[in-house]
Each structure stands twice: as C-alpha cells, then as structure tokens.
C-alpha positions in Angstrom: -2.6 -19.9 -1.1 -1.6 -20.8 2.6 1.8 -18.9 2.1 -0.4 -15.8 0.9 -2.5 -15.7 3.8 0.5 -16.1 6.0 2.1 -13.1 4.3 -1.0 -11.0 4.7 -1.2 -11.8 8.6 2.4 -10.9 9.0 1.7 -7.7 7.0 -1.3 -6.9 9.2 0.7 -7.3 12.3 3.9 -5.5 11.2 1.7 -2.5 10.0 0.2 -2.1 13.5 4.0 -1.1 14.5 4.5 1.5 11.8 4.3 5.0 13.6 5.0 8.5 12.3 8.5 9.5 12.7 10.0 6.2 11.8 12.9 5.8 9.4 12.7 3.7 6.4 14.8 1.2 8.0 12.7 0.9 10.8 9.6 0.4 8.4 11.6 -2.1 6.6 12.4 -4.1 9.9 8.6 -4.2 10.6 7.2 -4.9 7.1 10.0 -6.0 4.8 10.9 -4.7 1.5 7.9 -2.9 -0.3 6.3 -4.1 -3.5 6.3 -0.5 -5.0 8.5 2.3 -4.2 7.3 5.8 -5.4 10.0 8.4 -5.4 9.7 11.9 -3.7 8.2 14.5 -5.8 10.6 17.4 -6.6 10.0 21.0 -7.5 11.5 22.7 -10.6 14.6 23.5 -8.6 15.0 19.7 -7.3 13.8 20.4 -3.7 11.7 17.6 -2.3 8.0 18.2 -2.0 7.2 15.1 -0.3 9.2 11.8 0.8 7.4 9.4 -1.6 5.6 6.4 -0.5 6.0 2.5 -0.2 3.1 0.2 -1.2 2.7 -3.5 0.1 0.7 -6.3 -1.3 0.6 -5.0 -4.9 -0.7 -7.2 -7.8 0.0 -6.9 -11.5 -2.6 -4.3 -12.0 -1.5 -2.0 -9.2 2.2 -2.4 -10.3 1.3 -1.2 -13.7 -0.7 1.7 -12.4 2.2 2.7 -10.2 4.6 2.7 -13.0 2.2 4.7 -15.4 0.4 6.8 -12.9 2.6 7.3 -9.8 0.1 9.9 -8.2 -2.6 7.2 -8.2 -2.9 5.1 -4.9 -4.8 1.8 -5.5 -7.5 0.9 -2.7 -6.2 -2.6 -2.5 -2.7 -1.7 -1.1 -1.1 -1.0 2.3 0.7 2.3 2.0 3.4 4.2 4.1 4.1 8.1 3.1 7.4 9.6 4.0 7.8 13.3 4.6 10.5 15.7 3.2 12.9 14.4 5.8 12.6 10.8 5.1 10.6 9.6 8.0 7.0 8.2 8.0 4.4 10.8 7.7 1.4 8.5 7.7 -0.1 5.2 6.7 -3.1 3.6 5.2 -4.6 0.0 5.2 -6.4 -1.3 2.1 -9.9 0.3 1.7 -12.7 -2.3 1.5 -16.1 -1.9 -0.2 -17.8 -1.3 3.2 -15.3 1.6 3.8 -15.8 3.2 0.3 -13.2 1.0 -1.8 -13.7 -0.5 -5.1 -14.2 -4.0 -3.8 -10.8 -5.4 -4.5 -10.0 -6.4 -0.9 -12.3 -9.0 0.8 -13.6 -8.8 4.4 -10.7 -10.8 5.7 -8.4 -8.0 4.4 -6.8 -10.3 1.7 -6.6 -9.3 -1.7 -7.8 -12.1 -4.0 -5.4 -13.1 -6.9 -8.4 -12.6 -9.5 -11.2 -10.5 -8.2 -14.4 -10.5 -10.1 -15.1 -7.7 -12.5 -18.9 -8.6 -12.2 -21.1 -7.2 -9.2 -22.2 -9.8 -6.5 -25.5 -11.2 -7.6 -28.4 -11.1 -4.9 -30.4 -14.2 -4.5 
C-alpha cells in the first residue's frame, strides 16, 4: 500500500506540470504511461473530431468501462484530453464526493482498492 500511495503522490505532483499545448511525449515525461488510452474519434471521412484522452490510476472496473464505453469518463481517474492537433487541450483530476463525484476517491485523493458499495453510516 505504501508503493501505491507513493505513486499517487508522484502522479499528483506530475499532474500539476501538465499544461495545454503540451505534446504526448511531454505528458509522458511528467506522468509516465497512462493506464488507458482512448483513441481519437473520427468522422465518417476519417477526419479527427478530437485527439482522444489518456487516463491515469484506473482500476479493473474503470478499465472495463473504458473498453466497453469509451465515451464514459470515470470520476475516479486523472484525465488528459488531446485536441485534433495531438496536443493537450485540458485535464481533470479525480472528482471526490464533496465535488459531486461518486465517492470512489477518498479525501486524500487516493483511490481505494475496494471501495465500499454501501453508503457511510451515521452514528
């Protein structure tokens, strides 16, 4: 678990360095290889509609969702979107419950390995 925490801290620090206009190689230098790469969407003539996206810190559930539903962006992952020219268009950190997310990311910004499906109990 310590290794996982260290990876998340490194990801958080590297994510601060990702800026619009960066190339995929520059993003890879900051963050390493993504856990998921969603390819660019193409129109009926093969022209790019966007540049795709990279996701970081996926778990088995979000990996399966990415394969089945590439348009869906899970709340729990770090995301880098690319424009039609292949440079960074924007980014998004994981969304926490306090920010309107699904609760899959705890307050420390780390994704639990097995988040509880039950809501928290009040005492």
